[in-house]
C-alpha positions in Angstrom: 0.0 0.0 0.0 2.9 2.4 0.5 3.8 2.8 -3.2 0.4 3.7 -4.2 0.0 5.9 -1.3 3.0 8.0 -2.3 1.9 8.1 -6.0 -1.5 9.4 -4.9 -0.2 12.0 -2.6 2.2 13.3 -5.4 -0.2 13.1 -8.3 -3.7 13.4 -6.9 -3.5 14.8 -3.4 -7.2 16.2 -3.5 -8.5 12.6 -3.9 -9.3 10.5 -0.8 -7.4 7.3 -1.2 -8.9 4.4 0.9 -7.2 1.0 1.0 -9.5 -2.1 0.8 -7.4 -5.1 1.7 -7.8 -8.9 1.9 -4.2 -9.8 2.5 -5.2 -13.5 2.3 -5.9 -13.2 -1.4 -2.2 -13.1 -2.3 -1.4 -16.1 0.0 -4.2 -18.2 -1.5 -3.4 -17.1 -5.0 0.3 -18.2 -4.6 -1.0 -21.7 -3.5 -3.2 -22.0 -6.6 -0.5 -21.4 -9.2 -1.1 -19.9 -12.6 -4.9 -20.5 -12.9 -7.2 -18.1 -10.9 -10.1 -20.1 -9.4 -13.7 -19.1 -9.3 -13.5 -18.9 -5.5 -10.8 -16.2 -5.5 -12.5 -14.4 -8.3 -15.6 -14.2 -6.3 -13.8 -12.8 -3.3 -12.3 -10.0 -5.5 -15.7 -9.2 -7.0 -17.0 -8.9 -3.4 -14.4 -6.3 -2.6 -15.6 -4.4 -5.7 -19.3 -4.6 -4.7 -18.3 -3.3 -1.3 -16.3 -0.5 -2.6 -18.9 0.9 -4.9 -21.8 0.1 -2.4 -21.3 1.3 1.1 -18.0 3.0 0.4 -19.4 5.0 -2.6 -16.1 4.7 -4.4 -15.8 6.8 -7.6 -13.2 4.5 -9.0 -11.2 1.4 -8.3 -7.5 1.1 -8.8 -6.4 -2.5 -8.3 -2.8 -2.8 -7.0 -2.2 -6.6 -7.3 -1.2 -7.9 -10.7 -2.2 -11.5 -10.1 -6.0 -11.0 -10.6 -6.3 -9.9 -14.3 -9.3 -12.2 -15.2 -11.2 -11.0 -12.0 -10.5 -7.3 -12.9 -12.0 -7.9 -16.4 -15.2 -9.1 -14.7 -15.1 -6.2 -12.3 -14.8 -3.7 -15.2 -17.6 -5.2 -17.0 -19.9 -5.3 -13.9 -19.3 -2.1 -12.0 -20.7 1.4 -12.9 -17.4 3.2 -12.0 -13.9 3.1 -13.7 -11.8 0.2 -12.8 -8.0 0.6 -13.7 -5.8 -2.5 -14.0 -2.5 -2.1 -12.2 -0.2 -2.5 -15.1 -1.9 -1.4 -18.4 -0.6 2.2 -18.2 3.0 1.0 -17.5 2.7 -1.5 -20.3 1.8 1.4 -22.6 4.7 3.5 -21.5 7.2 0.6 -22.0 5.8 -0.2 -25.5 6.3 3.3 -26.4 10.0 2.9 -25.9 10.5 -0.1 -28.2 9.7 -3.7 -29.0 12.1 -5.6 -26.7 10.8 -5.5 -23.2 12.0 -7.2 -20.0 9.8 -7.6 -16.9 11.3 -8.1 -13.5 8.7 -9.9 -11.3 8.9 -11.1 -7.7 5.5 -12.9 -7.4 5.5 -15.8 -9.9 1.7 -16.6 -9.9 1.1 -13.1 -11.5 3.4 -13.5 -14.4 1.2 -15.5 -16.8 -1.9 -13.3 -16.7 0.4 -10.2 -16.9 2.1 -11.6 -20.0 -1.3 -12.4 -21.6 -2.4 -8.8 -20.9 0.8 -7.5 -22.4 0.6 -9.6 -25.6 -3.1 -8.3 -26.1 -2.1 -4.7 -25.7 1.2 -5.1 -27.8 -0.8 -6.6 -30.7 -2.7 -3.3 -31.0 0.0 -0.8 -30.1 3.3 -2.4 -31.3 3.0 -5.6 -33.3 6.0 -7.8 -33.0 7.0 -6.6 -29.5 8.4 -9.3 -27.3 8.3 -9.6 -23.4 10.9 -11.5 -21.4 9.8 -12.2 -17.8 12.4 -12.8 -15.0 11.3 -13.8 -11.6 13.8 -12.6 -9.0 14.3 -15.3 -6.5 14.1 -14.4 -2.7 12.9 -10.8 -3.3 9.3 -11.2 -2.3 10.3 -13.3 0.7 12.7 -10.6 1.8 10.0 -7.9 1.5 7.4 -9.9 3.4 10.0 -10.2 6.1 10.3 -6.4 6.4 13.7 -6.3 4.6 13.0 -3.8 1.8 16.8 -3.1 1.3 17.5 -6.8 0.3 14.5 -6.8 -1.9 15.7 -3.7 -3.7 19.2 -5.0 -4.0 18.1 -8.4 -5.5 15.9 -6.7 -8.0 18.6 -4.2 -9.0 21.1 -7.1 -9.5 18.7 -8.8 -11.7 18.3 -5.6 -13.8 22.1 -5.1 -14.0 22.4 -8.5 -15.8 20.0 -7.4 -18.6 21.1 -6.0 -22.0 19.7 -5.6 -25.4 16.3 -4.5 -24.2 14.4 -1.3 -25.0 12.7 -1.1 -21.6 12.5 -2.8 -18.2 9.3 -2.9 -16.3 9.0 -3.6 -12.5 6.1 -6.0 -12.6 4.2 -5.2 -9.2 3.3 -2.2 -7.2 5.5 -3.6 -4.4 8.5 -3.9 -6.8 8.3 -0.2 -7.5 10.1 0.5 -4.2 13.3 -0.7 -6.0 12.9 1.8 -8.9 15.7 4.0 -7.9 18.1 1.2 -7.2 17.2 -0.4 -10.6 17.7 2.9 -12.5 21.1 3.2 -10.8 22.0 -0.3 -12.0 21.2 0.0 -15.7 21.0 2.5 -18.6 17.9 0.9 -20.0 14.7 3.0 -19.3 12.8 1.5 -16.4 9.1 1.8 -15.8 7.1 1.2 -12.6 3.3 0.9 -12.3 2.0 3.2 -9.5 2.6 6.7 -11.0 1.2 5.6 -14.5 -1.8 3.9 -12.9 -2.7 6.9 -10.7 -2.6 9.1 -13.8 -4.9 6.8 -15.6 -7.2 6.5 -12.6 -7.6 10.2 -12.3 -8.2 10.8 -15.9 -11.0 8.0 -15.9 -12.7 9.3 -12.8 -12.6 12.9 -14.0 -14.0 11.9 -17.4 -16.8 9.9 -15.9 -17.9 12.0 -13.0 -18.7 15.7 -12.5 -18.7 15.8 -8.7 -18.8 13.7 -5.6 -21.5 13.6 -2.8 -20.4 12.4 0.5 -23.7 10.6 1.1 -24.6 9.5 -2.4 -21.2 8.9 -3.9 -20.1 10.1 -7.4 -22.3 12.3 -9.5 -22.3 11.0 -13.1 -21.7 13.6 -15.9 
């Protein structure tokens, strides 16, 4: 939650950012492997219903990259903008070239992210390629409270890359290593939070004229 909090404070300080968290989702998602189950999808959709119901959210910015199919259902179901965590970053990286590397720390998220990237690349930059690298030990260090080791491991992985037009840091949590990664490579590096907040703001401002504390967002 820290990376998105910093991005919101910097890029959209007048918005009220509220975190809605089920921290068991990532644990259960890791146990499932690559395929997202109907049960976990249902839990994700329940969070969305709660956000736009009693919370009166004007928009939902998802910050976990492992729930792409659930987010597609959420976007189709809800009357407010839903922004995927990585699409704005994908667009920025594809603008830099065709050979893209992605540094990930949470392996179960990679397959759905690659699928999303391929779909976007087919429209924006046909022929683009994505090489995903899962950094061993990084997410375990972060969960243990050792952000310094997390950042060092991700930066070391970036230092070993060459012949790429851009490097993406796959997850919002990985974005805390952005400065270390940029210091380790001359390749342009992109992280998700800032791009996602900009996209969220644009979507909400396009959809709603105002916000009522009791009734929620007022449609344009």
